[in-house]
TIVEX-161388 format. One record per residue (C-alpha): residue number from 1; chain; x, y, z. Coordinates in Angstrom, 3 decimals, always signed. Layout:
<nodes>
<seq=NUM	mol=A	X=X	Y=Y	Z=Z> $
...
</nodes>
This chain:
<nodes>
<seq=1	mol=A	X=-89.959	Y=+8.813	Z=-87.383> $
<seq=2	mol=A	X=-93.064	Y=+9.295	Z=-85.033> $
<seq=3	mol=A	X=-93.974	Y=+7.124	Z=-81.687> $
<seq=4	mol=A	X=-95.412	Y=+3.996	Z=-83.272> $
<seq=5	mol=A	X=-92.478	Y=+3.708	Z=-84.998> $
<seq=6	mol=A	X=-90.779	Y=+4.838	Z=-81.246> $
<seq=7	mol=A	X=-92.272	Y=+2.105	Z=-79.887> $
<seq=8	mol=A	X=-90.940	Y=-0.661	Z=-82.744> $
<seq=9	mol=A	X=-87.582	Y=-0.172	Z=-81.695> $
<seq=10	mol=A	X=-88.254	Y=+0.062	Z=-77.713> $
<seq=11	mol=A	X=-90.421	Y=-3.823	Z=-78.677> $
<seq=12	mol=A	X=-86.981	Y=-4.968	Z=-79.980> $
<seq=13	mol=A	X=-83.972	Y=-3.627	Z=-77.550> $
<seq=14	mol=A	X=-86.490	Y=-5.667	Z=-75.549> $
<seq=15	mol=A	X=-87.232	Y=-9.010	Z=-77.150> $
<seq=16	mol=A	X=-83.609	Y=-9.113	Z=-78.025> $
<seq=17	mol=A	X=-82.142	Y=-9.369	Z=-73.767> $
<seq=18	mol=A	X=-79.168	Y=-10.000	Z=-75.873> $
<seq=19	mol=A	X=-77.256	Y=-7.582	Z=-74.256> $
<seq=20	mol=A	X=-74.319	Y=-7.143	Z=-77.108> $
<seq=21	mol=A	X=-77.508	Y=-7.098	Z=-79.444> $
<seq=22	mol=A	X=-77.056	Y=-3.663	Z=-81.054> $
<seq=23	mol=A	X=-73.669	Y=-4.893	Z=-81.850> $
<seq=24	mol=A	X=-75.117	Y=-6.950	Z=-84.473> $
<seq=25	mol=A	X=-78.031	Y=-4.406	Z=-85.041> $
<seq=26	mol=A	X=-78.176	Y=-2.897	Z=-88.757> $
<seq=27	mol=A	X=-80.121	Y=+0.058	Z=-89.177> $
<seq=28	mol=A	X=-80.628	Y=+1.031	Z=-92.467> $
<seq=29	mol=A	X=-82.984	Y=+4.217	Z=-94.313> $
<seq=30	mol=A	X=-84.916	Y=+3.721	Z=-96.901> $
<seq=31	mol=A	X=-87.355	Y=+6.051	Z=-99.644> $
<seq=32	mol=A	X=-83.899	Y=+7.546	Z=-101.566> $
<seq=33	mol=A	X=-85.534	Y=+7.030	Z=-104.414> $
<seq=34	mol=A	X=-88.264	Y=+9.519	Z=-103.600> $
<seq=35	mol=A	X=-86.020	Y=+11.946	Z=-101.552> $
<seq=36	mol=A	X=-83.421	Y=+14.722	Z=-102.731> $
<seq=37	mol=A	X=-79.901	Y=+14.430	Z=-101.543> $
<seq=38	mol=A	X=-79.659	Y=+16.952	Z=-98.982> $
<seq=39	mol=A	X=-83.237	Y=+17.074	Z=-97.984> $
<seq=40	mol=A	X=-82.440	Y=+12.948	Z=-97.752> $
<seq=41	mol=A	X=-78.657	Y=+13.278	Z=-96.051> $
<seq=42	mol=A	X=-80.602	Y=+16.669	Z=-93.507> $
<seq=43	mol=A	X=-83.124	Y=+13.677	Z=-92.116> $
<seq=44	mol=A	X=-80.490	Y=+10.288	Z=-92.102> $
<seq=45	mol=A	X=-78.300	Y=+12.925	Z=-89.532> $
<seq=46	mol=A	X=-81.789	Y=+13.676	Z=-87.530> $
<seq=47	mol=A	X=-83.304	Y=+10.694	Z=-87.588> $
<seq=48	mol=A	X=-79.225	Y=+9.273	Z=-86.371> $
<seq=49	mol=A	X=-79.719	Y=+11.745	Z=-84.137> $
<seq=50	mol=A	X=-82.839	Y=+11.521	Z=-82.486> $
<seq=51	mol=A	X=-83.407	Y=+8.025	Z=-83.416> $
<seq=52	mol=A	X=-80.986	Y=+4.969	Z=-83.430> $
<seq=53	mol=A	X=-77.911	Y=+7.308	Z=-81.184> $
<seq=54	mol=A	X=-78.226	Y=+5.224	Z=-78.375> $
<seq=55	mol=A	X=-78.271	Y=+1.843	Z=-81.025> $
<seq=56	mol=A	X=-75.371	Y=+2.815	Z=-82.759> $
<seq=57	mol=A	X=-73.739	Y=+4.594	Z=-79.100> $
<seq=58	mol=A	X=-73.550	Y=+0.461	Z=-78.653> $
<seq=59	mol=A	X=-72.512	Y=-0.542	Z=-82.146> $
<seq=60	mol=A	X=-75.258	Y=-0.319	Z=-84.067> $
<seq=61	mol=A	X=-74.316	Y=+0.171	Z=-88.066> $
<seq=62	mol=A	X=-76.454	Y=+2.231	Z=-90.354> $
<seq=63	mol=A	X=-75.971	Y=+1.667	Z=-93.891> $
<seq=64	mol=A	X=-78.552	Y=+4.042	Z=-96.767> $
<seq=65	mol=A	X=-80.673	Y=+1.479	Z=-99.512> $
<seq=66	mol=A	X=-81.303	Y=+3.439	Z=-101.720> $
<seq=67	mol=A	X=-82.724	Y=+0.903	Z=-103.992> $
<seq=68	mol=A	X=-82.556	Y=+2.143	Z=-107.191> $
<seq=69	mol=A	X=-83.603	Y=-0.778	Z=-109.166> $
<seq=70	mol=A	X=-80.458	Y=-2.863	Z=-108.953> $
<seq=71	mol=A	X=-79.553	Y=-5.050	Z=-105.558> $
<seq=72	mol=A	X=-75.734	Y=-2.881	Z=-104.731> $
<seq=73	mol=A	X=-77.459	Y=-1.107	Z=-102.344> $
<seq=74	mol=A	X=-78.960	Y=-4.447	Z=-100.851> $
<seq=75	mol=A	X=-74.830	Y=-6.145	Z=-100.791> $
<seq=76	mol=A	X=-74.065	Y=-3.697	Z=-99.581> $
<seq=77	mol=A	X=-76.123	Y=-3.975	Z=-96.597> $
<seq=78	mol=A	X=-74.716	Y=-7.327	Z=-96.688> $
<seq=79	mol=A	X=-71.009	Y=-6.583	Z=-96.802> $
<seq=80	mol=A	X=-71.903	Y=-4.559	Z=-93.858> $
<seq=81	mol=A	X=-73.151	Y=-7.360	Z=-91.679> $
<seq=82	mol=A	X=-70.371	Y=-9.738	Z=-92.400> $
<seq=83	mol=A	X=-68.096	Y=-8.047	Z=-91.317> $
<seq=84	mol=A	X=-69.938	Y=-6.633	Z=-88.207> $
<seq=85	mol=A	X=-69.937	Y=-10.465	Z=-87.288> $
<seq=86	mol=A	X=-66.424	Y=-10.993	Z=-87.884> $
</nodes>
């Protein structure tokens, strides 16, 4: 992740202001169609550890949007959002 997306994440955190917003935030990885599984998994772990760890520690969840030309990943994300709202 470059400085620009990090700045966007900081703005997002600042704008939300609500203490429990991380528990209602779903972080989604994309571009799975253009990368092999092993490399993508390593990159996903790097993103989780290096950039999203503070959000995840506060209750955010992370899912993959695999973009295989169908709606399965989108519904998976919706299901996680609904689960988070309980």
